[in-house]
C-alpha positions as CSV (number, residue, x, y, z in Angstrom):
1,M,58.5,-10.2,3.8
2,A,55.4,-11.7,5.2
3,H,56.5,-10.6,8.7
4,A,56.5,-6.9,7.6
5,A,52.8,-6.8,6.6
6,P,50.7,-4.5,8.7
7,V,48.5,-6.1,11.3
8,A,44.9,-5.2,11.6
9,H,43.8,-4.3,15.0
10,R,41.0,-6.4,16.4
11,R,38.4,-5.5,18.8
12,P,39.0,-7.1,22.2
13,R,37.1,-10.3,22.7
14,G,36.5,-12.1,25.9
15,P,34.3,-11.8,29.0
16,T,35.0,-8.2,29.7
17,A,34.2,-6.9,26.2
18,Q,31.0,-9.0,26.0
19,A,29.9,-8.1,29.6
20,H,30.3,-4.4,28.9
21,H,28.2,-4.7,25.7
22,L,25.6,-6.8,27.6
23,D,25.3,-4.2,30.3
24,R,24.5,-1.4,27.9
25,G,21.9,-3.5,26.0
26,A,20.4,-4.8,29.3
27,L,20.2,-1.3,30.7
28,A,18.5,0.1,27.6
29,R,15.9,-2.7,27.6
30,A,15.3,-2.4,31.3
31,L,14.8,1.4,31.0
32,L,12.5,1.1,28.1
33,L,10.4,-1.6,29.6
34,G,10.4,0.2,32.9
35,L,9.1,3.3,31.2
36,V,6.3,1.3,29.6
37,Y,5.4,-0.5,32.8
38,G,5.4,2.8,34.8
39,V,3.2,4.6,32.3
40,Y,0.8,1.7,32.3
41,A,0.7,1.5,36.1
42,A,0.0,5.2,36.4
43,F,-2.7,4.9,33.8
44,M,-4.4,2.0,35.7
45,K,-4.0,3.8,39.0
46,R,-5.6,7.0,37.6
47,Q,-9.0,5.2,37.1
48,M,-10.2,7.7,34.4
49,G,-9.7,10.6,36.8
50,P,-7.5,13.7,36.2
51,V,-3.8,13.3,36.0
52,D,-2.1,14.7,39.1
53,A,1.4,14.7,40.6
54,A,0.6,11.6,42.7
55,N,-0.1,9.6,39.5
56,V,3.0,10.7,37.9
57,F,5.1,9.9,40.9
58,Y,3.5,6.5,41.2
59,G,4.3,5.7,37.6
60,I,7.9,6.8,38.0
61,L,8.3,4.7,41.2
62,C,6.7,1.6,39.6
63,G,8.8,2.0,36.4
64,A,12.0,2.5,38.4
65,V,11.4,-0.6,40.6
66,F,10.6,-2.7,37.5
67,A,13.7,-1.5,35.6
68,A,15.9,-2.1,38.6
69,V,14.7,-5.6,39.2
70,M,14.9,-6.4,35.4
71,F,18.4,-5.0,35.1
72,T,19.5,-7.0,38.2
73,L,18.1,-10.2,36.8
74,A,20.0,-9.5,33.5
75,R,23.2,-9.0,35.4
76,V,23.0,-11.8,37.8
77,G,21.1,-14.2,35.6
78,P,24.0,-15.6,33.5
79,R,25.7,-16.8,36.7
80,M,22.7,-18.8,37.9
81,M,21.7,-22.4,37.0
82,R,19.2,-22.5,34.2
83,E,16.4,-23.8,36.5
84,V,16.9,-21.0,39.0
85,R,17.2,-18.4,36.3
86,A,14.0,-19.5,34.6
87,A,12.2,-19.5,38.0
88,A,13.5,-16.0,38.8
89,Y,12.2,-14.7,35.4
90,G,8.9,-16.5,35.9
91,S,8.4,-15.1,39.3
92,F,9.3,-11.6,38.2
93,G,6.9,-11.8,35.2
94,G,4.1,-13.2,37.3
95,I,4.5,-10.7,40.1
96,A,4.6,-7.8,37.6
97,V,1.5,-8.8,35.7
98,G,-0.4,-9.8,38.8
99,Y,0.3,-6.4,40.3
100,L,-0.8,-4.6,37.2
101,Y,-4.0,-6.7,37.2
102,S,-4.7,-5.9,40.8
103,L,-4.8,-2.2,39.9
104,T,-8.0,-2.8,37.8
105,G,-10.0,-3.3,41.0
106,D,-10.8,-7.0,40.6
107,S,-10.5,-9.4,43.5
108,I,-7.1,-10.4,44.9
109,L,-7.8,-14.0,44.1
110,R,-8.2,-13.3,40.4
111,S,-5.1,-11.1,40.4
112,S,-3.1,-13.9,42.0
113,W,-4.4,-16.4,39.5
114,V,-3.5,-14.2,36.5
115,G,0.0,-13.7,38.0
116,F,0.4,-17.4,38.7
117,I,-0.6,-18.4,35.1
118,T,1.6,-15.7,33.6
119,G,4.6,-16.6,35.8
120,A,4.3,-20.3,35.0
121,A,4.2,-19.5,31.3
122,V,7.1,-17.1,31.4
123,G,9.1,-19.6,33.5
124,A,8.4,-22.5,31.1
125,V,9.4,-20.4,28.1
126,A,12.5,-19.1,29.8
127,F,13.5,-22.7,30.9
128,Y,13.0,-23.9,27.3
129,R,15.1,-21.1,25.9
130,Y,18.0,-21.6,28.4
131,Y,17.9,-25.4,28.0
132,T,18.1,-25.3,24.2
133,H,20.7,-22.5,24.0
134,E,23.1,-23.8,26.6
135,P,26.7,-23.8,25.5
């Protein structure tokens, strides 16, 4: 009578189920970090002046671009080699931080230096993570 026992339904496993779950999580993270990035960019662009429509639009634009690039990296990243993937995340992090630093009004050389140091650090950490967590 073992063949007559009810079978428990399992959730589908495989690349499609995991990819769909990854997309929702990646989208949520990208939107949240894009919102934070946009608010910070608008705050830095304001320079202690009054909040106006241009600042709000600028923050929305910066946040949308940041979220779109981050979501694209999360989608395309797993298909890349680990070195290229780490370099992409390092470049993205360096450019994002360097741009925010340029909004402070300091020199472009200092903004580039801060972006380069940040990008190198993010790339090294990303490479370490992808190298140690490879299947």
